[in-house]
N, CA, C and O atoms as a Tinker XYZ file with bonds, in Angstrom:
   332  protein
     1  N     13.371000   -6.175000    2.457000    73     2
     2  CA    13.201000   -6.309000    3.279000    64     1     3
     3  C     12.302000   -6.943000    4.217000    63     2     4     5
     4  O     11.159000   -6.669000    3.854000    81     3
     5  N     12.293000   -7.417000    4.902000    73     3     6
     6  CA    11.201000   -8.275000    6.039000    64     5     7
     7  C     10.855000   -7.555000    7.325000    63     6     8     9
     8  O     11.482000   -6.560000    7.690000    81     7
     9  N     10.171000   -7.906000    7.787000    73     7    10
    10  CA     9.563000   -6.841000    8.995000    64     9    11
    11  C      9.467000   -7.826000   10.059000    63    10    12    13
    12  O      8.452000   -8.513000    9.941000    81    11
    13  N     10.354000   -8.182000   11.280000    73    11    14
    14  CA    10.615000   -8.789000   12.000000    64    13    15
    15  C      9.145000   -8.399000   12.905000    63    14    16    17
    16  O      8.896000   -8.864000   14.018000    81    15
    17  N      8.748000   -7.970000   12.563000    73    15    18
    18  CA     6.822000   -8.209000   13.705000    64    17    19
    19  C      7.014000   -6.617000   15.090000    63    18    20    21
    20  O      6.198000   -5.838000   15.583000    81    19
    21  N      8.782000   -6.842000   15.259000    73    19    22
    22  CA     8.979000   -6.930000   16.599000    64    21    23
    23  C      9.026000   -4.932000   16.198000    63    22    24    25
    24  O      9.012000   -4.336000   17.275000    81    23
    25  N      9.062000   -4.153000   15.248000    73    23    26
    26  CA     8.566000   -2.509000   14.864000    64    25    27
    27  C      7.693000   -2.335000   14.307000    63    26    28    29
    28  O      7.706000   -2.573000   13.099000    81    27
    29  N      6.371000   -1.766000   15.031000    73    27    30
    30  CA     5.378000   -1.309000   14.597000    64    29    31
    31  C      5.384000    0.073000   13.483000    63    30    32    33
    32  O      4.951000    1.203000   13.708000    81    31
    33  N      5.976000   -0.409000   12.332000    73    31    34
    34  CA     6.048000    0.772000   11.632000    64    33    35
    35  C      5.236000    1.081000   10.455000    63    34    36    37
    36  O      5.039000   -0.002000    9.904000    81    35
    37  N      4.681000    1.988000    9.811000    73    35    38
    38  CA     3.108000    1.376000    9.754000    64    37    39
    39  C      2.772000    2.293000    8.063000    63    38    40    41
    40  O      2.571000    3.490000    7.858000    81    39
    41  N      2.836000    1.040000    7.034000    73    39    42
    42  CA     2.855000    1.758000    5.596000    64    41    43
    43  C      1.517000    2.110000    5.278000    63    42    44    45
    44  O      0.561000    1.714000    5.946000    81    43
    45  N      1.417000    2.832000    4.290000    73    43    46
    46  CA     0.345000    3.887000    3.888000    64    45    47
    47  C     -0.309000    2.541000    2.661000    63    46    48    49
    48  O      0.642000    1.982000    2.115000    81    47
    49  N     -1.095000    2.232000    2.398000    73    47    50
    50  CA    -2.230000    1.563000    0.781000    64    49    51
    51  C     -2.830000    2.281000    0.782000    63    50    52    53
    52  O     -3.466000    2.603000    1.785000    81    51
    53  N     -2.952000    3.164000   -0.892000    73    51    54
    54  CA    -4.230000    3.151000   -0.922000    64    53    55
    55  C     -4.585000    2.701000   -2.277000    63    54    56    57
    56  O     -4.024000    2.498000   -3.354000    81    55
    57  N     -5.956000    2.621000   -1.670000    73    55    58
    58  CA    -6.144000    1.549000   -3.385000    64    57    59
    59  C     -7.895000    1.478000   -3.433000    63    58    60    61
    60  O     -8.384000    2.508000   -2.968000    81    59
    61  N     -8.619000    0.759000   -3.767000    73    59    62
    62  CA    -9.727000    1.130000   -4.059000    64    61    63
    63  C    -10.684000   -0.291000   -3.199000    63    62    64    65
    64  O    -10.022000   -0.869000   -2.337000    81    63
    65  N    -11.570000   -0.608000   -3.334000    73    63    66
    66  CA   -12.448000   -1.699000   -2.446000    64    65    67
    67  C    -12.952000   -3.034000   -3.628000    63    66    68    69
    68  O    -13.276000   -4.208000   -3.446000    81    67
    69  N    -12.803000   -2.037000   -5.064000    73    67    70
    70  CA   -13.296000   -3.617000   -5.515000    64    69    71
    71  C    -11.645000   -3.971000   -6.500000    63    70    72    73
    72  O    -11.669000   -4.595000   -7.561000    81    71
    73  N    -10.791000   -3.616000   -6.089000    73    71    74
    74  CA    -9.366000   -4.210000   -6.408000    64    73    75
    75  C     -8.708000   -5.479000   -5.867000    63    74    76    77
    76  O     -8.270000   -5.667000   -4.732000    81    75
    77  N     -8.730000   -6.408000   -7.035000    73    75    78
    78  CA    -7.709000   -7.503000   -6.197000    64    77    79
    79  C     -6.583000   -7.179000   -6.049000    63    78    80    81
    80  O     -6.204000   -7.886000   -5.116000    81    79
    81  N     -5.561000   -6.403000   -6.435000    73    79    82
    82  CA    -4.554000   -6.354000   -6.325000    64    81    83
    83  C     -4.223000   -5.126000   -5.056000    63    82    84    85
    84  O     -3.186000   -4.758000   -4.504000    81    83
    85  N     -5.433000   -4.799000   -4.954000    73    83    86
    86  CA    -5.052000   -4.207000   -3.620000    64    85    87
    87  C     -5.682000   -5.172000   -2.606000    63    86    88    89
    88  O     -6.290000   -4.230000   -2.098000    81    87
    89  N     -5.897000   -5.745000   -2.199000    73    87    90
    90  CA    -6.548000   -7.334000   -1.486000    64    89    91
    91  C     -5.188000   -7.786000   -0.252000    63    90    92    93
    92  O     -4.881000   -7.918000    0.933000    81    91
    93  N     -4.504000   -7.915000   -2.526000    73    91    94
    94  CA    -3.427000   -9.386000   -2.319000    64    93    95
    95  C     -2.359000   -8.974000   -1.614000    63    94    96    97
    96  O     -1.490000   -9.575000   -0.982000    81    95
    97  N     -2.678000   -7.327000   -1.935000    73    95    98
    98  CA    -1.150000   -5.712000   -1.104000    64    97    99
    99  C     -1.699000   -5.651000    0.216000    63    98   100   101
   100  O     -0.903000   -5.271000    1.075000    81    99
   101  N     -2.899000   -5.938000    0.608000    73    99   102
   102  CA    -3.617000   -5.673000    2.100000    64   101   103
   103  C     -2.940000   -7.559000    2.922000    63   102   104   105
   104  O     -2.160000   -7.651000    3.870000    81   103
   105  N     -3.341000   -8.311000    2.433000    73   103   106
   106  CA    -2.449000   -9.600000    2.660000    64   105   107
   107  C     -0.835000   -9.667000    2.854000    63   106   108   109
   108  O     -0.018000   -9.829000    3.760000    81   107
   109  N     -0.865000   -9.491000    1.745000    73   107   110
   110  CA     0.953000   -9.477000    1.317000    64   109   111
   111  C      1.390000   -8.038000    3.091000    63   110   112   113
   112  O      2.598000   -7.835000    2.963000    81   111
   113  N      1.217000   -7.745000    3.539000    73   111   114
   114  CA     1.583000   -6.644000    4.686000    64   113   115
   115  C      1.235000   -7.523000    5.787000    63   114   116   117
   116  O      2.015000   -7.992000    6.616000    81   115
   117  N     -0.166000   -7.715000    5.699000    73   115   118
   118  CA    -0.710000   -8.330000    7.584000    64   117   119
   119  C     -0.125000   -9.609000    6.965000    63   118   120   121
   120  O     -1.068000  -10.303000    7.345000    81   119
   121  N      0.897000  -10.750000    6.128000    73   119   122
   122  CA     1.034000  -11.579000    6.741000    64   121   123
   123  C      2.421000  -11.309000    7.269000    63   122   124   125
   124  O      2.872000  -12.039000    8.152000    81   123
   125  N      3.216000  -10.180000    6.721000    73   123   126
   126  CA     4.531000   -9.637000    7.521000    64   125   127
   127  C      4.679000   -9.058000    8.627000    63   126   128   129
   128  O      5.629000   -8.685000    9.316000    81   127
   129  N      3.040000   -9.038000    8.707000    73   127   130
   130  CA     2.957000   -8.104000   10.390000    64   129   131
   131  C      3.511000   -7.292000   10.107000    63   130   132   133
   132  O      4.686000   -7.259000   10.473000    81   131
   133  N      3.026000   -6.313000    9.386000    73   131   134
   134  CA     3.464000   -5.000000    8.538000    64   133   135
   135  C      2.341000   -3.971000    8.997000    63   134   136   137
   136  O      1.344000   -3.873000    8.283000    81   135
   137  N      2.438000   -3.261000   10.055000    73   135   138
   138  CA     0.332000   -2.601000   10.076000    64   137   139
   139  C      0.547000   -1.670000    8.853000    63   138   140   141
   140  O      1.523000   -1.007000    8.503000    81   139
   141  N     -1.059000   -1.891000    8.158000    73   139   142
   142  CA    -1.219000   -0.749000    7.487000    64   141   143
   143  C     -2.371000    0.918000    7.715000    63   142   144   145
   144  O     -3.167000    1.071000    8.641000    81   143
   145  N     -2.226000    1.467000    7.103000    73   143   146
   146  CA    -3.120000    2.439000    6.757000    64   145   147
   147  C     -3.449000    2.507000    5.685000    63   146   148   149
   148  O     -2.715000    2.913000    4.784000    81   147
   149  N     -4.973000    2.014000    5.486000    73   147   150
   150  CA    -5.570000    2.032000    4.135000    64   149   151
   151  C     -6.274000    3.495000    3.862000    63   150   152   153
   152  O     -6.714000    4.122000    4.825000    81   151
   153  N     -6.344000    3.876000    2.900000    73   151   154
   154  CA    -7.117000    4.702000    2.402000    64   153   155
   155  C     -8.197000    4.402000    1.341000    63   154   156   157
   156  O     -7.334000    3.965000    0.580000    81   155
   157  N     -9.145000    4.279000    0.742000    73   155   158
   158  CA   -10.205000    3.861000   -0.322000    64   157   159
   159  C    -10.219000    5.114000   -1.384000    63   158   160   161
   160  O    -10.038000    6.163000   -0.767000    81   159
   161  N    -10.363000    5.301000   -2.665000    73   159   162
   162  CA   -10.335000    6.727000   -3.814000    64   161   163
   163  C    -12.275000    5.721000   -3.533000    63   162   164   165
   164  O    -13.081000    6.236000   -4.308000    81   163
   165  N    -12.622000    5.122000   -3.082000    73   163   166
   166  CA   -13.983000    5.060000   -2.806000    64   165   167
   167  C    -14.270000    6.037000   -1.274000    63   166   168   169
   168  O    -14.685000    7.177000   -1.064000    81   167
   169  N    -14.137000    5.714000   -1.026000    73   167   170
   170  CA   -14.519000    6.571000    0.397000    64   169   171
   171  C    -13.624000    8.739000    0.946000    63   170   172   173
   172  O    -13.814000    9.647000    1.754000    81   171
   173  N    -12.715000    8.379000   -0.227000    73   171   174
   174  CA   -11.974000    9.456000    0.523000    64   173   175
   175  C    -11.346000   10.520000   -0.337000    63   174   176   177
   176  O    -10.141000   10.542000   -0.589000    81   175
   177  N    -12.643000   11.825000   -0.987000    73   175   178
   178  CA   -12.247000   12.042000   -1.835000    64   177   179
   179  C    -11.121000   13.024000   -1.484000    63   178   180   181
   180  O    -10.853000   13.389000   -2.628000    81   179
   181  N    -10.150000   13.806000   -0.575000    73   179   182
   182  CA    -9.359000   14.382000   -0.695000    64   181   183
   183  C     -7.847000   12.840000   -1.180000    63   182   184   185
   184  O     -6.702000   13.250000   -1.375000    81   183
   185  N     -8.026000   11.855000   -1.251000    73   183   186
   186  CA    -6.865000   11.470000   -1.880000    64   185   187
   187  C     -6.256000   10.729000   -3.343000    63   186   188   189
   188  O     -5.186000   10.516000   -3.913000    81   187
   189  N     -8.285000   10.417000   -3.574000    73   187   190
   190  CA    -9.542000   11.040000   -5.081000    64   189   191
   191  C     -8.660000   12.470000   -5.950000    63   190   192   193
   192  O     -8.305000   12.491000   -7.128000    81   191
   193  N     -8.483000   13.597000   -4.871000    73   191   194
   194  CA    -8.162000   14.733000   -5.656000    64   193   195
   195  C     -6.164000   14.840000   -5.787000    63   194   196   197
   196  O     -5.508000   15.549000   -6.550000    81   195
   197  N     -5.787000   14.086000   -4.984000    73   195   198
   198  CA    -4.944000   13.798000   -4.822000    64   197   199
   199  C     -3.884000   13.009000   -5.648000    63   198   200   201
   200  O     -2.665000   13.128000   -5.771000    81   199
   201  N     -4.630000   12.325000   -6.064000    73   199   202
   202  CA    -3.952000   10.919000   -6.814000    64   201   203
   203  C     -4.610000   11.925000   -8.221000    63   202   204   205
   204  O     -3.995000   11.415000   -9.157000    81   203
   205  N     -5.348000   12.851000   -8.734000    73   203   206
   206  CA    -5.611000   13.171000   -9.808000    64   205   207
   207  C     -5.140000   14.809000  -10.344000    63   206   208   209
   208  O     -5.357000   15.558000  -11.297000    81   207
   209  N     -4.390000   14.799000   -9.103000    73   207   210
   210  CA    -3.447000   16.127000   -9.351000    64   209   211
   211  C     -1.930000   15.992000   -9.794000    63   210   212   213
   212  O     -1.275000   16.733000  -10.527000    81   211
   213  N     -1.501000   14.623000   -9.017000    73   211   214
   214  CA    -0.560000   13.955000   -8.584000    64   213   215
   215  C     -0.399000   13.270000  -10.041000    63   214   216   217
   216  O      0.721000   12.762000  -10.100000    81   215
   217  N     -1.247000   13.047000  -11.430000    73   215   218
   218  CA    -1.061000   12.073000  -12.168000    64   217   219
   219  C     -1.336000   10.384000  -11.936000    63   218   220   221
   220  O     -1.248000    9.498000  -12.786000    81   219
   221  N     -1.603000   10.293000  -10.866000    73   219   222
   222  CA    -1.432000    8.832000  -10.715000    64   221   223
   223  C     -2.861000    7.918000  -10.727000    63   222   224   225
   224  O     -3.923000    7.893000  -10.104000    81   223
   225  N     -2.085000    7.047000  -12.040000    73   223   226
   226  CA    -3.666000    6.630000  -12.238000    64   225   227
   227  C     -4.244000    4.618000  -11.984000    63   226   228   229
   228  O     -5.186000    3.886000  -12.289000    81   227
   229  N     -2.970000    4.554000  -11.273000    73   227   230
   230  CA    -3.508000    2.926000  -10.907000    64   229   231
   231  C     -3.636000    2.429000   -9.615000    63   230   232   233
   232  O     -2.941000    3.027000   -8.792000    81   231
   233  N     -3.964000    1.989000   -9.409000    73   231   234
   234  CA    -3.929000    1.429000   -7.255000    64   233   235
   235  C     -3.557000    0.192000   -7.442000    63   234   236   237
   236  O     -3.862000   -0.212000   -8.564000    81   235
   237  N     -2.789000   -0.889000   -6.508000    73   235   238
   238  CA    -3.059000    0.193000   -4.460000    64   237   239
   239  C     -1.507000    0.934000   -5.074000    63   238   240   241
   240  O     -0.633000    0.709000   -5.911000    81   239
   241  N     -1.867000    1.929000   -4.036000    73   239   242
   242  CA    -0.258000    2.829000   -4.204000    64   241   243
   243  C      0.257000    3.052000   -3.122000    63   242   244   245
   244  O     -0.038000    3.955000   -2.339000    81   243
   245  N      1.304000    2.000000   -2.976000    73   243   246
   246  CA     1.403000    1.868000   -1.501000    64   245   247
   247  C      3.141000    2.128000   -1.038000    63   246   248   249
   248  O      4.130000    1.631000   -1.578000    81   247
   249  N      3.086000    3.046000    0.102000    73   247   250
   250  CA     4.465000    4.174000    0.437000    64   249   251
   251  C      4.703000    3.397000    2.057000    63   250   252   253
   252  O      3.839000    2.855000    2.747000    81   251
   253  N      5.848000    3.531000    2.288000    73   251   254
   254  CA     6.459000    2.357000    3.358000    64   253   255
   255  C      6.575000    3.319000    4.602000    63   254   256   257
   256  O      6.188000    4.469000    4.394000    81   255
   257  N      7.045000    3.029000    5.852000    73   255   258
   258  CA     6.787000    3.585000    7.528000    64   257   259
   259  C      7.626000    4.911000    6.581000    63   258   260   261
   260  O      6.646000    5.550000    6.198000    81   259
   261  N      8.547000    5.457000    6.162000    73   259   262
   262  CA    10.010000    6.524000    5.525000    64   261   263
   263  C      8.925000    7.611000    5.119000    63   262   264   265
   264  O      8.711000    8.760000    5.504000    81   263
   265  N      8.339000    6.789000    4.199000    73   263   266
   266  CA     7.252000    7.516000    2.961000    64   265   267
   267  C      8.195000    7.536000    2.017000    63   266   268   269
   268  O      8.378000    8.539000    1.328000    81   267
   269  N      8.656000    6.811000    1.928000    73   267   270
   270  CA     8.893000    6.299000    0.706000    64   269   271
   271  C      8.247000    5.706000   -0.546000    63   270   272   273
   272  O      7.409000    4.969000   -0.026000    81   271
   273  N      8.083000    5.536000   -2.088000    73   271   274
   274  CA     6.955000    5.567000   -1.703000    64   273   275
   275  C      7.536000    4.335000   -2.782000    63   274   276   277
   276  O      8.523000    4.530000   -3.492000    81   275
   277  N      6.517000    2.639000   -2.783000    73   275   278
   278  CA     6.890000    1.831000   -2.770000    64   277   279
   279  C      7.008000    1.487000   -5.070000    63   278   280   281
   280  O      7.681000    1.283000   -6.081000    81   279
   281  N      5.733000    1.689000   -4.437000    73   279   282
   282  CA     5.079000    1.263000   -6.153000    64   281   283
   283  C      3.227000    0.456000   -5.583000    63   282   284   285
   284  O      2.499000    0.382000   -4.593000    81   283
   285  N      3.303000   -0.085000   -7.423000    73   283   286
   286  CA     1.769000   -1.095000   -6.401000    64   285   287
   287  C      2.367000   -2.296000   -5.937000    63   286   288   289
   288  O      3.541000   -2.574000   -5.692000    81   287
   289  N      1.297000   -2.960000   -5.867000    73   287   290
   290  CA     1.070000   -4.859000   -5.461000    64   289   291
   291  C      2.152000   -5.266000   -5.741000    63   290   292   293
   292  O      2.699000   -5.669000   -4.715000    81   291
   293  N      3.348000   -5.486000   -7.411000    73   291   294
   294  CA     4.210000   -6.083000   -7.323000    64   293   295
   295  C      5.280000   -5.608000   -7.122000    63   294   296   297
   296  O      6.071000   -6.552000   -7.150000    81   295
   297  N      5.951000   -4.440000   -6.875000    73   295   298
   298  CA     6.688000   -3.999000   -6.349000    64   297   299
   299  C      6.966000   -4.697000   -4.876000    63   298   300   301
   300  O      7.976000   -5.258000   -4.452000    81   299
   301  N      5.375000   -4.388000   -4.110000    73   299   302
   302  CA     6.068000   -4.743000   -2.530000    64   301   303
   303  C      6.200000   -6.056000   -2.811000    63   302   304   305
   304  O      6.921000   -6.680000   -2.032000    81   303
   305  N      5.385000   -7.047000   -4.288000    73   303   306
   306  CA     5.485000   -7.951000   -3.305000    64   305   307
   307  C      7.513000   -8.403000   -3.767000    63   306   308   309
   308  O      8.184000   -8.399000   -2.735000    81   307
   309  N      8.178000   -8.663000   -4.790000    73   307   310
   310  CA     9.363000   -8.234000   -4.275000    64   309   311
   311  C     10.253000   -7.965000   -3.480000    63   310   312   313
   312  O     11.305000   -8.336000   -2.960000    81   311
   313  N      9.431000   -7.130000   -3.554000    73   311   314
   314  CA    10.435000   -6.466000   -1.890000    64   313   315
   315  C     10.092000   -6.746000   -0.679000    63   314   316   317
   316  O     10.950000   -6.585000    0.189000    81   315
   317  N      8.966000   -7.159000   -0.354000    73   315   318
   318  CA     8.967000   -8.382000    0.573000    64   317   319
   319  C      9.556000   -9.938000    0.328000    63   318   320   321
   320  O     10.752000  -10.075000    0.588000    81   319
   321  N      9.231000  -10.468000    0.115000    73   319   322
   322  CA     9.657000  -11.573000   -0.581000    64   321   323
   323  C     10.560000  -11.900000   -1.557000    63   322   324   325
   324  O     10.727000  -13.088000   -1.831000    81   323
   325  N     11.574000  -10.473000   -2.506000    73   323   326
   326  CA    12.314000  -11.402000   -2.846000    64   325   327
   327  C     12.173000  -11.735000   -4.480000    63   326   328   329
   328  O     13.082000  -12.127000   -5.212000    81   327
   329  N     11.155000  -11.543000   -4.751000    73   327   330
   330  CA    10.544000  -12.190000   -5.840000    64   329   331
   331  C     11.004000  -11.794000   -6.845000    63   330   332
   332  O     10.604000  -12.235000   -7.923000    81   331
């Protein structure tokens, strides 16, 4: 899946400030001209609580514009680059 940049779909990325994979995922999305809504576990208590309740333990976690869970950096890279 590649985004031509003509539609402004917004992906959601939840990560941490000090996470290199989170930074890499943000870079992939920006390079693909996909708008990103970023939530930091460092700053968003409600997101941290949601992660704890859902059992999610790793970041980044990424959802597409339709709300489908993509996964982490590796899954995003595969989706966008076909690797």
